N, C-alpha and C positions, 0 to 999 in steps of 0.2 A: 504494500500500499504506500506507493510513493507518487508524489508529483515529478514527471518527466519533463525533459526539455522538449519543446516543439520543434519540429523541423521547418525550416523556412524555405521559401520559394528559391529554387535554384538546387536543392539537396536532390540528387537523382532517385531516391527512395519514393519520392512524390510522384514520379511519372511511371512507375512500375506497377503492373496489375498485381494485387495481392493474392496469395493462395487461399484456396477453400481451408476451413477449418474442418478436421478430421478427428481430432483428439478434444474431447471436452472434458478436461481434467483440471486439476488444481492451478495448472500454468496458465490455462485460459482465464479462469476465475480471476487470478492475480492480475492478468492483462485488463481485463473489464474493469476492476477497481483502480488500477492505475490510471486507465482513460478516464473514467469518471472524475477521479481527483484532479487530474491535470486540467480537464475540461472545466470543472466548477472554479478551480483555482484561478483559470485564466479567463474566465466568465464568458465562456464560449456557449452556442447553441447545440455544438455537436463537436465531436472529434473522433476521427478514424485511426485505426492502428499505425498506417503507414506515416501519419503524422508525428508520431513518437518512435519511428525506425522499425517498426514491426510489420512484416509483410504478410499479415494475416487479414481475412475478410470479417472484420469487426468494427463496428462503430458504437460510440455512445451519442445521447442527446440530452438536452435540457430545454425543454419548451414549456412554458406556461406552468413553471413549478415542477413539472414531471420529468425525473431523471429515469432513463432507460437505455438499453442496449438491444443490438441485433447483430446475429451472426449470420454469415452467408447469405446476405440479402438478395432478395429477387424481386424486381419491381413491376408493378402495373401502374402506368401513367395515364391520367386523364387527357383527353383532347383539350380540354379548357385549361387555359394558360393564364399565368400571373406574371407581371413585371414589378420588380422592387428591389430596393437595395440589398446587397448581399456583402459580407464580409468573409473572412477567414482567418483563423489562429495562424495558419502558415505565410499570411499576408499582413501582419502587424499595421493598423491603421489605415489599411485600403478598403475602402467600400465602393461599390460600383452597381448599377442597374443591371440586373440579370433575369433572363426569361426562363421560368420553370413551369412545370404543370401545376395546376391549383390542387389537384388531388392525388394521391398515392396509396396504392394498397402493397404494403411491403410484406414478402413472404420469408421467413427465415427461422432460425432458431434462438433459443437463449443460451446462456453459458453453460448449462447442463444437457443440452441437446434436444430439449423440448421444442416441439414446433410451435411458432408464433407467427401471428398475423397483425400487423400494425397498421392502422389507417390513419391518414394525416391529411388535413387541409392547410392552405395558408402557410403559416411559419412551420409548422412541424412538417409539410410536403417538402418545403423548401430544404430545411434540415435533412431529412432522409436522402433526398435527391443528391445534396451536396456532399454528404458523407459517402454515399455509394459511388459518387464519382472518384472520390479520392480512393477507393479500393479498386477502381479500373485505371488509375493514372491520368484521371482527368482534373483538371484544375478550373475552378470558376471563371477564370480570365478566358478559358476555352469556348465558354457559353456566351460570351459577351458579343454584342455586335461590334463592328470595326471600330468605329469612333469611341466606344466606351473603353475598348481595350487599349486603345491609344493613350486615353485619359489615365486609365488604371497603370500602363506601363510607366509613364511619367511621374505617377505618384510613388511607384516602386523605385525607379531610379533616384528620386529625391529623398526616398525613407533614410531614417538614421540607421536602421537595422542592415540597411544594404549599402551604405558608406562603404568606400574603398573596394568593393567586389565589382567585378567585371558585371556589364549589363546583363541582366538574365536573358535567356533565350526562351520565347514563346513558341510553344507548339501547338498546333490546333488539334482538336478532337479527332480520333482515328474513325469514328462512326460515321456512317453515310450521312447523317443528318447535321453533321458538324456541330454536335453538341446540343442541338436545338430540339425540343420535344416536337414529335410530329403532328 
């Protein structure tokens, strides 16, 4: 049970697809606890395992006072979309308008391997989609329209946490929809 350092934009682990969880053991439960503690300490709405350097398909969320987690998520997205500001603990201080599905049904497991169905709208739907993207190596800047991405990249280059580092490389989503909900 420890707060872990959050990996920042530019760390290669953030661009790798995380592996499916097959062992629902104490180590996984410890990972979920570390994710929850780190997320709450950082005041995030969610945190995915790759953000603390662990390449497993696990994320936590904290929306409307509810803290939870999901392992091996599979999403069903609504056709109805929402636009709204989105941030990320791996991009401290950077917020930009991002398009997401308004509703989501997420299927997965809990840390004990029990099947879970998580339904969310608005902020919870946004958090579930954002964290699941992390598990696929997709970052929220990949979901932005071109102009929003330019503004976000300028903010990243000017950020204190990025000072002295070479300019980050932005890769677009590998999905056919280029990160946009269909």
